[in-house]
C-alpha positions as CSV (number, residue, x, y, z in Angstrom):
1,X,25.8,23.6,7.3
2,X,23.2,22.8,9.9
3,X,21.1,26.0,11.6
4,X,21.0,26.4,14.9
5,X,17.6,27.0,16.7
6,X,16.9,30.4,18.1
7,X,17.9,30.9,21.6
8,X,14.6,32.4,23.0
9,X,11.6,29.8,23.4
10,X,8.9,32.2,21.9
11,X,10.5,32.1,18.4
12,X,11.5,28.8,18.8
13,X,8.2,26.9,19.4
14,X,6.1,29.8,17.5
15,X,5.8,27.2,14.5
16,X,4.6,24.6,16.8
17,X,1.9,26.3,18.4
18,X,0.6,27.8,14.7
19,X,0.4,24.2,13.4
20,X,-1.5,22.8,16.6
21,X,-4.0,25.8,16.7
22,X,-7.4,25.0,15.4
23,X,-9.8,27.4,13.9
24,X,-12.6,24.6,14.1
25,X,-14.6,25.4,16.9
26,X,-18.0,23.6,16.9
27,X,-18.1,20.0,18.4
28,X,-19.0,17.2,15.8
29,X,-21.3,14.6,17.1
30,X,-20.7,11.1,17.0
31,X,-23.3,10.5,14.0
32,X,-21.3,13.2,12.2
33,X,-17.8,10.9,12.6
34,X,-19.4,7.4,11.7
35,X,-22.2,8.6,9.5
36,X,-25.1,6.4,8.2
37,X,-24.1,3.3,9.6
38,X,-27.3,1.3,8.5
39,X,-26.6,2.5,4.5
40,X,-22.7,1.6,5.0
41,X,-24.0,-2.0,6.0
42,X,-26.7,-2.3,3.3
43,X,-24.0,-1.2,0.8
44,X,-21.6,-4.1,2.1
45,X,-23.9,-6.7,2.1
46,X,-24.8,-5.9,-1.7
47,X,-21.6,-5.4,-2.8
48,X,-20.6,-8.9,-1.1
49,X,-23.7,-10.7,-2.4
50,X,-22.8,-9.4,-6.1
51,X,-19.2,-10.3,-5.8
52,X,-20.3,-14.1,-4.8
53,X,-22.8,-14.3,-7.5
54,X,-20.5,-13.1,-10.4
55,X,-18.0,-15.7,-8.8
56,X,-20.5,-18.5,-8.9
57,X,-21.5,-17.9,-12.5
58,X,-18.0,-17.8,-13.7
59,X,-17.2,-20.9,-12.1
60,X,-20.6,-22.6,-13.3
61,X,-19.2,-21.4,-16.8
62,X,-15.8,-22.8,-16.1
63,X,-16.9,-26.0,-15.2
64,X,-19.7,-26.4,-18.1
65,X,-17.1,-25.4,-20.4
66,X,-14.8,-28.2,-19.0
67,X,-17.4,-31.3,-19.0
68,X,-18.7,-30.1,-22.6
69,X,-14.6,-30.2,-23.6
70,X,-14.8,-26.5,-24.6
71,X,-11.6,-25.4,-22.8
């Protein structure tokens, strides 16, 4: 059986007001939200170069093994 909503608006929307109330009073700056942009960029490029290097080494190993008849 479906419960009916309370008839008065205060009781009906009390939970919604409680849910949307925020206790966080201090403002965050843009730097707090995005963090250290340069550090993230360096990490990205390091991971990219490392991944491409690993793929290149594996490709050279496979091609070398195929030429030598190892595979």
